[in-house]
N, C-alpha and C positions, 0 to 999 in steps of 0.2 A: 504494499501499501505505500502511495507515495504521501510522505508526513508534510510535505509543504503545502499541500491541500488544506482551506478554510471554508468553512458556511459563509457564502455571502446570498444577498439578496436584490436583484435590481432594485435600483432606485425607484425607476415608475412603478413600482408594486408597492413600495412601503407606506402611500397612501398616510394614514393618520399617524403613525409614528413617526413621521417628520413634521407633522403640523403645529409641534409645540417645541420648547425646551424640556418639558417633563410632560409625558403621556402615561395614563394607567396601564400596567404591564398587560392586563386584558382586552384592550379596546378595539381589537379587530383580528380579525382571522390573520396569521402570517402566511408570508409569500412559501411557495414550495423550496426543498433542498435544491440548492447549486452549490457544487464545490469546485472552486477554481484556485492555481497557485496564486499565493499569497502576493509575489511578486507582480504578477501580472495586477493586481488590484488595489495596490497598498495606495497607490495616489490617483486610482480612477472613481470620479464623481460618480459614474454608471451604476457602479456596484456600493451598497451598504455591506459592512463586515460587523455581523453583531458580535457586541462582546460580552461575555459575563464578567460581571463586575459587581463584587460582593462587599457589603459592608458589615464590619464587626463591630455589634455595640455590646457594653456592657453598662446597664440600665440607661443613663442620659449620656454616657460618653461613647466614642467612635475610636477605633484604633487607627494610628494614623503615623505613616512611613514616609522617608523620603527617599526617592530613587537614585539611586548611584549606579548609571549606565546603563545599557540595553539600546532603547529607542532615544537617538540623542535629541528628538523634539520633545522630549520629557524628561530628560535627565536633569537632576537637580531639583524637580518639583515635588511637592507634598500631596499626598495622595490618600484617602480614606477607602479606596475601593481596591480590591485585590482580584484579578482576573488576567483574563485574555481571551484570544480568538476562539471559536468553536473549530473543534477537529473533527474528522471521520472517524476517530475512535470514539467521539462522546453519542455519536448517532445512534439514536434512539425510534421506535415507530411514530413516535409523536414530537411535534416541535419542541414544547414544553420541557417534555423528559429530556430532548437533548440537551435544550438550553441549560436544565439544572444538572445535567450529568457534567458538563462543561465548567460548569461553578465549582461543582465537588471536585471534579480533577483538579483543577487550579488551586483549590486551598490545599488538596495533596500536596502537591508540585512547589508551594513557593512558601509554605508553612511546616517546621517540622513536626508541630503539633496539632494540625490543621486535617489530621486524615480521618478522623473519626467524630468531626463536629457533627451537631444538628443537621438535618437538612436546610438547606437554602430556601428562604421564603420570597416569592416576587413580590417586585414593591412598583416598579415602574420602568419605561423606557426613557432615555436620555439621548437627547440629539442637540450638537450645536454646530454653527457654520463660521465660525469666529476664526478656527485654526485649521491649519491643514489637516490635523489628526480629526478633527471632530466631522468634517467634512465627509469623511469617507468609513466614520465609525457609528454603530449606534447602540448605546450601551445597554444592555437590561440588567436592570438594578436587582439585587439581590439583599436578605438582611439575613444575619446569623448573630441569633442572641449569645454571648461568648460566657459562658457559665461556669468557665472555669477560675481556680485561684491564681494561676500562674497567665504570664502574658503570654500572647503570642511568640510565637518563637520562627524567626526567619530563617529557614533553611538553608544548609550552608551553599554556598557557591550563586545564590539569588543576588540580585543587585536591589536590595532593598535595605534601609537602615531604619529599625523600628523608632518610632517616637512617643511609643505607649498610648495608653487610652488618653484621651484630650478631649474638652469640652468643645463640641462642635460649632458654639458661635465664638468663639477665639481660633479660628485655623489660622495658622501662620501665613505671612505674607509668601506668595510661592506656591499657594493650594492651586490644583489643577481646577480648570473651569468645571470639569466633571464632576469633581469631588463634591463642589459646592451645589451643584445640579442632584447629585445624588441624595446628598442630607437635604434639600427640599424636600425631594421624593419622599423621604422617610416620615417628613414631620405630618 
């Protein structure tokens, strides 16, 4: 199987999902599966790349981290969402199951203690046109209540620096727009 493939949807079929910055997660029927090489769609606005974007909450706080490498467009930015592209290994019979499988896989890949968390709870879709990244990505925001005593631990080799659980109304300068939209979606 080609591991370079990611789930994409034609922008022309995303309708209401792109109508506002924050849209309820169950607002419409989702487009059919399309798998394309990431390199072919990364900057192509004809395609939307769904991204599983999981926010970890502990009571009224959210877990935040700073990106330390990876996509240069996001390097150094603060985020409250852990996640990434939907890969063929995530595919299930239904779109929602596929998106949730991607969210769970991403948590297990990026956090050393994220492999046995509760099932992510779908919250909203987020989208923005202000950045090159936002133009071609559609965020599937999920929430997981962090009910453990220990803090989330970044898996060795991941390019994330934990900032711990923070008050989302006091996110630092340099926080990604998606994180601000995700917090709006959770309220």
